KEKOLVEX-501776 format. One record per residue: x, y negated, z negated of N, C-alpha, C in turn; residue number from 1; residue in three letters. Coordinates in steps of 0.2 Angstrom, whole numbers. Last residue first. Layout:
BEGIN
+-------+-------+-------+-------+-------+-------+-------+-------+-------+-----+------+
:  n.c1 :  n.c2 :  n.c3 : ca.c1 : ca.c2 : ca.c3 :  c.c1 :  c.c2 :  c.c3 : seq : type :
+-------+-------+-------+-------+-------+-------+-------+-------+-------+-----+------+
:     X :     Y :     Z :     X :     Y :     Z :     X :     Y :     Z : NUM :  ALA :
...
+-------+-------+-------+-------+-------+-------+-------+-------+-------+-----+------+
***
This chain:
BEGIN
+-------+-------+-------+-------+-------+-------+-------+-------+-------+-----+------+
:  n.c1 :  n.c2 :  n.c3 : ca.c1 : ca.c2 : ca.c3 :  c.c1 :  c.c2 :  c.c3 : seq : type :
+-------+-------+-------+-------+-------+-------+-------+-------+-------+-----+------+
:   461 :  -259 :  -273 :   462 :  -254 :  -276 :   470 :  -253 :  -276 : 142 :  CYS :
:   449 :  -271 :  -268 :   456 :  -269 :  -267 :   458 :  -265 :  -274 : 141 :  VAL :
:   436 :  -276 :  -256 :   438 :  -272 :  -262 :   445 :  -271 :  -262 : 140 :  TRP :
:   429 :  -291 :  -251 :   435 :  -286 :  -251 :   437 :  -283 :  -257 : 139 :  CYS :
:   413 :  -297 :  -242 :   418 :  -295 :  -248 :   423 :  -291 :  -247 : 138 :  TYR :
:   402 :  -307 :  -234 :   408 :  -302 :  -234 :   413 :  -302 :  -240 : 137 :  LEU :
:   384 :  -306 :  -235 :   390 :  -310 :  -237 :   397 :  -304 :  -236 : 136 :  SER :
:   370 :  -309 :  -224 :   373 :  -305 :  -231 :   379 :  -310 :  -232 : 135 :  ASN :
:   363 :  -312 :  -215 :   362 :  -316 :  -219 :   366 :  -313 :  -226 : 134 :  ARG :
:   365 :  -307 :  -202 :   362 :  -301 :  -207 :   360 :  -307 :  -213 : 133 :  SER :
:   375 :  -315 :  -195 :   369 :  -313 :  -193 :   363 :  -310 :  -196 : 132 :  ALA :
:   385 :  -313 :  -206 :   382 :  -320 :  -205 :   376 :  -319 :  -200 : 131 :  VAL :
:   389 :  -301 :  -205 :   386 :  -304 :  -211 :   383 :  -310 :  -210 : 130 :  ALA :
:   393 :  -300 :  -192 :   387 :  -296 :  -193 :   385 :  -298 :  -201 : 129 :  ASN :
:   404 :  -308 :  -193 :   399 :  -309 :  -188 :   393 :  -305 :  -189 : 128 :  ALA :
:   412 :  -301 :  -202 :   410 :  -308 :  -202 :   404 :  -308 :  -199 : 127 :  ALA :
:   414 :  -289 :  -194 :   411 :  -289 :  -201 :   409 :  -295 :  -201 : 126 :  LEU :
:   423 :  -296 :  -184 :   417 :  -292 :  -181 :   412 :  -292 :  -188 : 125 :  ALA :
:   433 :  -299 :  -192 :   429 :  -307 :  -188 :   423 :  -302 :  -187 : 124 :  ALA :
:   440 :  -288 :  -195 :   437 :  -292 :  -200 :   431 :  -297 :  -198 : 123 :  VAL :
:   445 :  -285 :  -182 :   439 :  -281 :  -186 :   436 :  -285 :  -191 : 122 :  GLU :
:   453 :  -295 :  -179 :   447 :  -294 :  -175 :   442 :  -291 :  -179 : 121 :  ARG :
:   462 :  -293 :  -189 :   458 :  -299 :  -189 :   453 :  -299 :  -185 : 120 :  ILE :
:   467 :  -280 :  -186 :   464 :  -282 :  -193 :   459 :  -288 :  -192 : 119 :  LEU :
:   472 :  -281 :  -173 :   467 :  -277 :  -174 :   464 :  -279 :  -181 : 118 :  GLU :
:   482 :  -291 :  -176 :   477 :  -292 :  -171 :   471 :  -288 :  -172 : 117 :  HIS :
:   491 :  -284 :  -185 :   488 :  -290 :  -188 :   482 :  -292 :  -182 : 116 :  ALA :
:   495 :  -272 :  -178 :   491 :  -272 :  -183 :   487 :  -278 :  -185 : 115 :  LEU :
:   503 :  -279 :  -169 :   497 :  -277 :  -166 :   492 :  -275 :  -172 : 114 :  GLU :
:   513 :  -285 :  -178 :   509 :  -290 :  -173 :   501 :  -287 :  -171 : 113 :  ASP :
:   515 :  -280 :  -193 :   517 :  -278 :  -187 :   510 :  -282 :  -184 : 112 :  ASP :
:   521 :  -290 :  -206 :   514 :  -287 :  -203 :   515 :  -286 :  -196 : 111 :  ILE :
:   533 :  -291 :  -221 :   532 :  -290 :  -213 :   525 :  -286 :  -210 : 110 :  ALA :
:   535 :  -303 :  -231 :   530 :  -297 :  -230 :   530 :  -297 :  -222 : 109 :  GLU :
:   542 :  -313 :  -233 :   545 :  -307 :  -235 :   541 :  -302 :  -234 : 108 :  GLY :
:   536 :  -325 :  -231 :   536 :  -324 :  -238 :   538 :  -316 :  -238 : 107 :  GLU :
:   537 :  -325 :  -218 :   540 :  -331 :  -221 :   541 :  -329 :  -228 : 106 :  GLU :
:   529 :  -316 :  -214 :   536 :  -315 :  -213 :   540 :  -319 :  -217 : 105 :  ALA :
:   516 :  -323 :  -216 :   519 :  -316 :  -220 :   524 :  -316 :  -220 : 104 :  ARG :
:   517 :  -332 :  -206 :   517 :  -334 :  -212 :   519 :  -328 :  -218 : 103 :  LEU :
:   517 :  -323 :  -194 :   522 :  -327 :  -195 :   523 :  -329 :  -203 : 102 :  GLY :
:   504 :  -318 :  -197 :   510 :  -313 :  -197 :   517 :  -318 :  -197 : 101 :  SER :
:   496 :  -330 :  -194 :   497 :  -327 :  -199 :   502 :  -321 :  -201 : 100 :  TRP :
:   501 :  -333 :  -180 :   502 :  -337 :  -185 :   502 :  -335 :  -192 :  99 :  ARG :
:   494 :  -321 :  -175 :   501 :  -323 :  -172 :   504 :  -327 :  -179 :  98 :  GLU :
:   481 :  -323 :  -178 :   485 :  -317 :  -180 :   492 :  -318 :  -179 :  97 :  ALA :
:   477 :  -335 :  -173 :   477 :  -334 :  -179 :   482 :  -329 :  -181 :  96 :  MET :
:   476 :  -331 :  -158 :   482 :  -336 :  -160 :   483 :  -335 :  -168 :  95 :  GLY :
:   466 :  -321 :  -159 :   474 :  -320 :  -158 :   478 :  -324 :  -159 :  94 :  ASP :
:   456 :  -329 :  -162 :   458 :  -325 :  -167 :   465 :  -322 :  -166 :  93 :  LEU :
:   456 :  -338 :  -152 :   457 :  -342 :  -158 :   460 :  -335 :  -162 :  92 :  ASP :
:   452 :  -329 :  -142 :   459 :  -333 :  -141 :   461 :  -335 :  -148 :  91 :  GLU :
:   439 :  -325 :  -146 :   445 :  -321 :  -144 :   452 :  -323 :  -145 :  90 :  ALA :
:   432 :  -337 :  -156 :   433 :  -333 :  -150 :   439 :  -329 :  -150 :  89 :  GLY :
:   424 :  -338 :  -172 :   430 :  -339 :  -168 :   430 :  -333 :  -162 :  88 :  ALA :
:   413 :  -336 :  -179 :   412 :  -341 :  -174 :   419 :  -341 :  -170 :  87 :  ASP :
:   417 :  -327 :  -190 :   411 :  -325 :  -186 :   411 :  -330 :  -179 :  86 :  ALA :
:   426 :  -335 :  -196 :   428 :  -329 :  -193 :   423 :  -327 :  -188 :  85 :  LEU :
:   418 :  -345 :  -201 :   425 :  -347 :  -197 :   427 :  -340 :  -192 :  84 :  ALA :
:   411 :  -339 :  -210 :   408 :  -342 :  -204 :   413 :  -342 :  -199 :  83 :  GLU :
:   420 :  -335 :  -219 :   415 :  -329 :  -216 :   413 :  -332 :  -210 :  82 :  THR :
:   426 :  -346 :  -224 :   430 :  -343 :  -220 :   426 :  -336 :  -217 :  81 :  LEU :
:   414 :  -352 :  -230 :   418 :  -355 :  -224 :   422 :  -349 :  -221 :  80 :  GLU :
:   410 :  -342 :  -240 :   407 :  -342 :  -234 :   410 :  -346 :  -229 :  79 :  ARG :
:   425 :  -331 :  -245 :   421 :  -338 :  -245 :   416 :  -338 :  -240 :  78 :  SER :
:   423 :  -316 :  -250 :   426 :  -319 :  -246 :   422 :  -326 :  -245 :  77 :  ILE :
:   424 :  -310 :  -266 :   419 :  -314 :  -262 :   423 :  -317 :  -256 :  76 :  LEU :
:   431 :  -295 :  -271 :   433 :  -302 :  -271 :   427 :  -305 :  -266 :  75 :  LEU :
:   433 :  -283 :  -285 :   430 :  -284 :  -279 :   430 :  -291 :  -278 :  74 :  VAL :
:   447 :  -272 :  -288 :   443 :  -279 :  -289 :   439 :  -279 :  -282 :  73 :  LEU :
:   453 :  -258 :  -299 :   450 :  -262 :  -293 :   447 :  -268 :  -294 :  72 :  PRO :
:   464 :  -271 :  -307 :   463 :  -266 :  -301 :   458 :  -260 :  -303 :  71 :  SER :
:   458 :  -282 :  -315 :   465 :  -281 :  -312 :   464 :  -276 :  -306 :  70 :  ASP :
:   444 :  -283 :  -318 :   449 :  -287 :  -320 :   456 :  -287 :  -318 :  69 :  ASN :
:   428 :  -282 :  -309 :   434 :  -280 :  -310 :   439 :  -285 :  -313 :  68 :  GLY :
:   420 :  -293 :  -296 :   421 :  -287 :  -301 :   426 :  -284 :  -302 :  67 :  ALA :
:   421 :  -304 :  -290 :   414 :  -303 :  -293 :   413 :  -297 :  -297 :  66 :  VAL :
:   433 :  -317 :  -289 :   431 :  -310 :  -291 :   424 :  -310 :  -294 :  65 :  VAL :
:   433 :  -329 :  -276 :   429 :  -327 :  -282 :   430 :  -320 :  -282 :  64 :  ASP :
:   448 :  -333 :  -268 :   443 :  -330 :  -268 :   439 :  -328 :  -276 :  63 :  PRO :
:   457 :  -349 :  -276 :   457 :  -343 :  -271 :   450 :  -339 :  -271 :  62 :  GLY :
:   460 :  -361 :  -282 :   459 :  -354 :  -285 :   458 :  -349 :  -282 :  61 :  GLY :
:   461 :  -373 :  -276 :   455 :  -372 :  -278 :   454 :  -364 :  -281 :  60 :  ALA :
:   476 :  -373 :  -273 :   473 :  -375 :  -279 :   466 :  -375 :  -281 :  59 :  ALA :
:   474 :  -366 :  -262 :   477 :  -362 :  -267 :   476 :  -366 :  -273 :  58 :  ILE :
:   468 :  -375 :  -254 :   464 :  -369 :  -255 :   468 :  -365 :  -261 :  57 :  LEU :
:   478 :  -385 :  -253 :   471 :  -388 :  -256 :   467 :  -380 :  -258 :  56 :  GLN :
:   488 :  -379 :  -247 :   489 :  -380 :  -255 :   482 :  -383 :  -258 :  55 :  GLU :
:   483 :  -377 :  -234 :   484 :  -372 :  -238 :   485 :  -373 :  -246 :  54 :  LEU :
:   470 :  -388 :  -228 :   478 :  -388 :  -231 :   478 :  -381 :  -236 :  53 :  ALA :
:   460 :  -383 :  -215 :   461 :  -385 :  -222 :   468 :  -384 :  -224 :  52 :  ARG :
:   457 :  -377 :  -204 :   461 :  -383 :  -204 :   462 :  -386 :  -210 :  51 :  ASP :
:   450 :  -366 :  -203 :   446 :  -372 :  -205 :   451 :  -379 :  -205 :  50 :  THR :
:   460 :  -355 :  -200 :   454 :  -357 :  -196 :   449 :  -364 :  -197 :  49 :  LEU :
:   470 :  -359 :  -209 :   471 :  -357 :  -201 :   465 :  -358 :  -197 :  48 :  LEU :
:   463 :  -356 :  -222 :   468 :  -363 :  -219 :   469 :  -363 :  -211 :  47 :  SER :
:   460 :  -344 :  -221 :   455 :  -350 :  -221 :   458 :  -356 :  -219 :  46 :  GLU :
:   471 :  -337 :  -220 :   465 :  -337 :  -215 :   462 :  -343 :  -214 :  45 :  TRP :
:   477 :  -341 :  -232 :   479 :  -341 :  -225 :   475 :  -342 :  -220 :  44 :  GLU :
:   468 :  -334 :  -241 :   470 :  -342 :  -242 :   472 :  -344 :  -234 :  43 :  GLU :
:   469 :  -321 :  -239 :   463 :  -325 :  -237 :   463 :  -332 :  -238 :  42 :  LEU :
:   483 :  -319 :  -240 :   480 :  -319 :  -234 :   474 :  -323 :  -233 :  41 :  THR :
:   485 :  -320 :  -253 :   488 :  -325 :  -250 :   484 :  -325 :  -242 :  40 :  SER :
:   477 :  -309 :  -257 :   475 :  -316 :  -260 :   479 :  -321 :  -255 :  39 :  TRP :
:   483 :  -298 :  -251 :   475 :  -300 :  -250 :   473 :  -308 :  -253 :  38 :  VAL :
:   496 :  -294 :  -246 :   495 :  -298 :  -251 :   489 :  -301 :  -249 :  37 :  ASP :
:   495 :  -276 :  -240 :   497 :  -283 :  -238 :   494 :  -288 :  -244 :  36 :  PHE :
:   492 :  -262 :  -239 :   497 :  -265 :  -242 :   500 :  -271 :  -238 :  35 :  ASN :
:   479 :  -259 :  -228 :   483 :  -258 :  -236 :   489 :  -261 :  -234 :  34 :  GLY :
:   462 :  -256 :  -224 :   468 :  -257 :  -222 :   472 :  -257 :  -228 :  33 :  TYR :
:   445 :  -253 :  -217 :   450 :  -252 :  -223 :   457 :  -253 :  -220 :  32 :  THR :
:   429 :  -260 :  -216 :   435 :  -259 :  -212 :   441 :  -258 :  -217 :  31 :  ALA :
:   412 :  -257 :  -216 :   418 :  -259 :  -218 :   424 :  -257 :  -214 :  30 :  SER :
:   395 :  -255 :  -221 :   399 :  -258 :  -215 :   406 :  -260 :  -218 :  29 :  GLU :
:   391 :  -243 :  -232 :   392 :  -250 :  -231 :   396 :  -250 :  -224 :  28 :  PHE :
:   388 :  -229 :  -235 :   383 :  -235 :  -233 :   384 :  -241 :  -231 :  27 :  ASP :
:   400 :  -223 :  -236 :   398 :  -223 :  -230 :   392 :  -228 :  -229 :  26 :  GLU :
:   406 :  -235 :  -249 :   405 :  -229 :  -247 :   403 :  -231 :  -240 :  25 :  GLY :
:   418 :  -246 :  -257 :   412 :  -246 :  -253 :   411 :  -238 :  -249 :  24 :  PRO :
:   425 :  -241 :  -273 :   425 :  -244 :  -266 :   419 :  -243 :  -263 :  23 :  GLY :
:   423 :  -236 :  -286 :   426 :  -232 :  -280 :   427 :  -235 :  -273 :  22 :  ASN :
:   421 :  -247 :  -294 :   424 :  -241 :  -296 :   428 :  -237 :  -291 :  21 :  GLY :
:   413 :  -258 :  -286 :   421 :  -258 :  -288 :   424 :  -252 :  -291 :  20 :  VAL :
:   400 :  -256 :  -281 :   406 :  -253 :  -279 :   412 :  -253 :  -282 :  19 :  VAL :
:   393 :  -266 :  -288 :   392 :  -259 :  -289 :   397 :  -254 :  -286 :  18 :  GLY :
:   396 :  -280 :  -283 :   398 :  -276 :  -289 :   399 :  -269 :  -291 :  17 :  ARG :
:   387 :  -280 :  -273 :   395 :  -278 :  -272 :   398 :  -276 :  -278 :  16 :  ALA :
:   375 :  -281 :  -278 :   378 :  -274 :  -274 :   384 :  -274 :  -274 :  15 :  ILE :
:   378 :  -293 :  -283 :   375 :  -287 :  -288 :   377 :  -281 :  -284 :  14 :  THR :
:   380 :  -302 :  -274 :   386 :  -300 :  -277 :   384 :  -294 :  -283 :  13 :  ASN :
:   372 :  -296 :  -258 :   373 :  -300 :  -263 :   380 :  -297 :  -268 :  12 :  ASP :
:   374 :  -287 :  -247 :   369 :  -291 :  -247 :   370 :  -297 :  -252 :  11 :  ARG :
:   388 :  -284 :  -239 :   384 :  -282 :  -243 :   379 :  -288 :  -244 :  10 :  ALA :
:   401 :  -278 :  -229 :   397 :  -282 :  -230 :   392 :  -280 :  -234 :   9 :  VAL :
:   421 :  -277 :  -233 :   414 :  -273 :  -232 :   408 :  -280 :  -233 :   8 :  PHE :
:   437 :  -272 :  -233 :   434 :  -277 :  -231 :   426 :  -274 :  -230 :   7 :  PHE :
:   449 :  -264 :  -243 :   441 :  -263 :  -238 :   438 :  -269 :  -239 :   6 :  LYS :
:   464 :  -258 :  -246 :   460 :  -265 :  -244 :   454 :  -264 :  -241 :   5 :  ILE :
:   474 :  -252 :  -258 :   469 :  -250 :  -252 :   465 :  -258 :  -251 :   4 :  ILE :
:   492 :  -254 :  -260 :   486 :  -256 :  -261 :   480 :  -254 :  -255 :   3 :  SER :
:   508 :  -256 :  -266 :   503 :  -252 :  -262 :   496 :  -252 :  -264 :   2 :  SER :
:   523 :  -266 :  -267 :   516 :  -266 :  -266 :   513 :  -260 :  -262 :   1 :  MET :
+-------+-------+-------+-------+-------+-------+-------+-------+-------+-----+------+
***
């Protein structure tokens, strides 16, 4: 698996759809990472932070695709996950990072612990900015 994953903040789905071809540019607040299963990750993060059963989130169909059919895609991060990330304290985020990297390891996907902490902290900061500015959090996957 080789992919580029950019989390970014946008005002609405129309603006987010506009980045599907080339990804969010410098005009967007974003964080870039790669090479992990973003679909499972978003479901796992939401489960870990909201105490909702992972199976329930998977059955709900995962994140909404706002643009693209295969690759690249733009995904809308659920409002529940965005708010949970925004509200989480440092200890909660660190605990979540450790549990998430463990879940990924169970699926055969090694996530470096330091990278997991960095990624979650950076996405949580984007989520906090999205909530404060009444915008939404998105993910571009290519």
